[in-house]
C-alpha positions as CSV (number, residue, x, y, z in Angstrom):
1,M,-1.5,-6.5,-9.0
2,K,-0.5,-6.2,-5.3
3,I,-2.5,-5.4,-2.3
4,F,-0.9,-3.2,0.4
5,L,-2.4,-3.1,3.9
6,A,-2.7,0.6,5.1
7,S,-2.0,-0.1,8.6
8,A,0.7,-0.1,11.4
9,A,-1.1,-2.6,13.6
10,V,1.0,-5.7,13.9
11,G,-2.0,-8.0,14.6
12,E,-3.8,-6.8,11.4
13,V,-0.7,-7.2,9.3
14,A,-0.1,-10.6,10.7
15,W,-3.7,-11.7,9.9
16,A,-3.5,-10.4,6.3
17,A,-0.1,-12.0,5.7
18,E,-1.1,-15.4,7.2
19,A,-4.2,-15.3,5.0
20,G,-2.2,-14.5,1.9
21,L,-4.2,-11.3,1.3
22,A,-1.5,-8.7,1.4
23,D,1.7,-8.3,-0.5
24,G,3.0,-5.3,1.4
25,I,2.3,-2.6,4.0
26,L,1.7,1.1,3.6
27,T,2.5,3.1,6.8
28,T,2.4,6.7,7.8
29,P,4.4,8.5,10.6
30,A,1.0,9.2,12.3
31,Q,0.1,5.5,12.4
32,L,3.5,4.4,13.6
33,H,3.5,7.1,16.4
34,E,0.0,6.2,17.4
35,E,0.7,2.5,17.7
36,A,4.2,2.9,19.3
37,A,5.1,6.4,20.3
38,A,8.1,5.3,22.3
39,D,9.7,3.2,19.4
40,P,8.2,3.7,16.0
41,R,11.4,2.3,14.2
42,G,11.1,-0.8,16.4
43,L,7.5,-1.2,15.3
44,L,8.6,-1.0,11.7
45,Q,10.8,-3.9,12.2
46,D,8.0,-5.8,13.8
47,L,5.8,-5.0,10.8
48,C,8.5,-6.3,8.5
49,R,8.6,-9.6,10.4
50,A,4.8,-9.9,10.6
51,G,4.1,-8.9,6.9
52,G,7.0,-10.6,5.0
53,G,6.6,-8.2,2.0
54,S,7.6,-4.7,1.2
55,V,6.9,-2.0,3.8
56,L,6.6,1.6,2.7
57,A,7.8,4.0,5.4
58,S,7.9,7.7,5.0
59,V,10.7,10.0,6.0
60,E,9.8,12.6,8.6
61,S,11.2,15.8,7.1
62,V,10.8,18.1,4.1
63,H,14.5,19.2,3.9
64,A,16.7,17.4,1.4
65,E,19.7,16.5,3.7
66,E,17.3,15.4,6.5
67,M,15.2,13.4,4.1
68,Y,18.3,11.7,2.8
69,R,19.7,10.8,6.4
70,D,16.2,9.7,7.5
71,G,15.8,7.5,4.4
72,R,19.2,5.9,4.9
73,D,18.3,5.1,8.6
74,L,14.9,3.6,7.6
75,A,16.6,1.5,4.9
76,R,19.1,0.0,7.5
77,L,16.1,-1.3,9.5
78,S,15.2,-4.0,6.9
79,D,15.7,-5.0,3.3
80,Q,11.9,-4.9,3.1
81,I,11.7,-1.2,3.7
82,V,10.9,1.1,0.8
83,V,11.6,4.6,1.7
84,E,8.7,7.0,0.9
85,V,9.7,10.6,0.0
86,P,7.3,13.5,-0.7
87,L,7.5,14.8,-4.3
88,I,8.7,18.3,-3.6
89,E,11.9,19.9,-4.9
90,D,14.1,18.9,-1.9
91,G,12.4,15.4,-2.1
92,V,13.6,14.9,-5.7
93,T,17.2,15.5,-4.6
94,A,16.8,13.1,-1.7
95,M,15.2,10.5,-3.9
96,R,18.1,10.7,-6.4
97,R,20.7,10.3,-3.8
98,L,18.9,7.4,-2.0
99,S,18.3,5.6,-5.3
100,A,22.0,6.0,-6.2
101,D,22.8,4.5,-2.8
102,G,20.7,1.4,-3.8
103,V,17.8,2.3,-1.4
104,R,14.3,1.5,-2.8
105,V,12.4,4.6,-3.0
106,A,8.6,5.4,-3.3
107,A,7.2,9.0,-4.1
108,S,4.3,10.3,-2.1
109,L,2.1,13.4,-2.8
110,V,1.9,12.5,-6.5
111,Y,-1.3,13.9,-8.1
112,S,-0.5,14.2,-11.8
113,P,1.1,12.2,-14.6
114,A,3.8,14.9,-15.0
115,Q,4.7,14.6,-11.3
116,A,4.7,10.8,-11.6
117,L,7.1,10.9,-14.6
118,L,9.5,13.2,-12.8
119,A,9.5,11.0,-9.7
120,A,10.3,7.9,-11.7
121,K,13.2,9.8,-13.4
122,A,14.5,10.8,-10.0
123,G,14.7,7.1,-9.0
124,A,11.3,6.2,-7.5
125,M,10.2,2.7,-8.1
126,V,6.7,3.4,-6.9
127,V,4.5,6.5,-7.0
128,T,1.6,6.8,-4.5
129,C,-1.6,8.4,-5.7
130,A,-4.0,9.4,-3.0
131,L,-7.5,8.8,-4.4
132,Q,-9.5,10.6,-1.7
133,Q,-7.4,13.7,-1.7
134,L,-7.8,14.0,-5.6
135,D,-11.6,13.5,-5.3
136,A,-11.9,16.0,-2.5
137,E,-10.4,18.7,-4.8
138,G,-12.7,17.9,-7.6
139,H,-10.4,15.6,-9.6
140,Y,-11.2,12.0,-10.4
141,G,-8.6,10.0,-8.6
142,L,-9.0,6.8,-10.7
143,Q,-8.7,8.8,-13.9
144,V,-5.4,10.2,-12.7
145,V,-4.3,6.6,-11.9
146,E,-5.2,5.5,-15.4
147,E,-3.3,8.5,-16.9
148,I,-0.2,7.9,-14.9
149,R,-0.2,4.2,-16.0
150,G,-0.7,5.4,-19.6
151,V,2.2,7.8,-19.4
152,F,4.5,5.2,-17.9
153,D,3.6,2.7,-20.6
154,A,4.1,5.2,-23.4
155,A,7.4,6.3,-22.1
156,G,8.6,2.8,-21.3
157,V,9.1,3.7,-17.7
158,E,9.5,0.9,-15.1
159,C,7.7,2.4,-12.1
160,D,4.7,1.0,-10.2
161,V,1.5,3.0,-9.5
162,L,0.0,2.5,-6.0
163,A,-3.5,3.7,-5.6
164,A,-4.2,4.6,-2.0
165,A,-6.6,3.9,-0.6
166,A,-9.6,2.1,-2.1
167,T,-12.5,2.2,0.3
168,S,-15.0,-0.2,-1.3
169,A,-15.2,-3.2,-3.5
170,S,-16.3,-1.1,-6.5
171,E,-13.5,1.3,-6.1
172,F,-11.1,-1.6,-5.6
173,T,-12.3,-3.1,-8.9
174,R,-12.0,0.3,-10.8
175,C,-8.4,0.7,-9.5
176,V,-7.4,-2.7,-11.1
177,Q,-9.2,-1.6,-14.4
178,A,-7.3,1.7,-14.2
179,G,-4.0,-0.1,-14.4
180,A,-2.9,0.3,-10.8
181,D,0.0,-2.0,-10.0
182,G,-0.8,-1.9,-6.3
183,I,-3.8,-0.9,-4.2
184,A,-3.7,0.1,-0.6
185,V,-6.6,-0.7,1.6
186,A,-7.4,-0.4,5.3
187,P,-7.8,-3.6,7.4
188,A,-11.6,-3.0,7.6
189,T,-11.9,-2.5,3.8
190,L,-9.9,-5.7,3.2
191,R,-12.2,-7.7,5.4
192,A,-15.2,-6.1,3.7
193,L,-14.0,-7.1,0.3
194,L,-14.5,-10.8,1.5
195,I,-18.2,-10.1,2.1
196,H,-21.1,-10.2,-0.4
197,P,-24.8,-10.7,0.4
198,L,-25.1,-13.7,-2.0
199,T,-22.1,-15.3,-0.2
200,D,-23.9,-14.9,3.1
201,R,-27.0,-16.5,1.7
202,G,-25.1,-19.3,0.2
203,V,-23.5,-20.0,3.5
204,D,-27.0,-20.1,5.2
205,R,-28.2,-22.5,2.6
206,F,-25.2,-24.7,3.0
207,L,-25.6,-24.8,6.8
208,T,-29.3,-25.6,6.4
209,T,-28.6,-28.5,3.9
210,L,-25.9,-29.9,6.3
211,S,-28.3,-29.8,9.2
212,R,-30.8,-32.0,7.3
213,L,-28.3,-34.6,6.3
214,P,-28.3,-37.9,8.3
215,K,-25.7,-37.9,11.1
216,G,-22.8,-40.3,10.4
217,R,-22.1,-43.0,12.9
218,L,-18.7,-43.4,14.5
219,A,-17.1,-46.8,13.5
220,S,-17.1,-49.2,16.4
């Protein structure tokens, strides 16, 4: 199971990579333009260098030919780039062409097992399932992740399921149990996963114990 940092902030990505907590990065056009409006493509290259793993970067069009060209341009930035394409009719065409060119492709806007299977058949190596959007529409996002994983396993399809984005420790755990191959989390969520009240109390006890120990003397 891989952890993807949902961020376009180089500092956060570098921290997560140095700590060994993130296996990849999930970006959005909005994040990239917010962090570096003048040079979002340059920022993507910086993120690749800082993270060291796969970087999911979305095309910025909904037309087949433009998505294909945009995907080719993104793939040229780094071997780490996985081009994310929306699962719409034109997107399927772009995915197929990009995959045939050897470009690694991820499908976004996937909300059902049927969509996920079609994306995989079109050449996607990853499907991204947006948990909060599903939940907001009255669906249970984690159940959809589990169903997609089950369909892939039953059909013998080699395609990863990325759950985006877990917002708590309990949701993170349920994503793993649902069979997600990867889980995207925001930097704040990733830091929060390190925290537990019992851990804090344990640190306090540890420090209290240390303060009561005899102080060692330096050798003369």
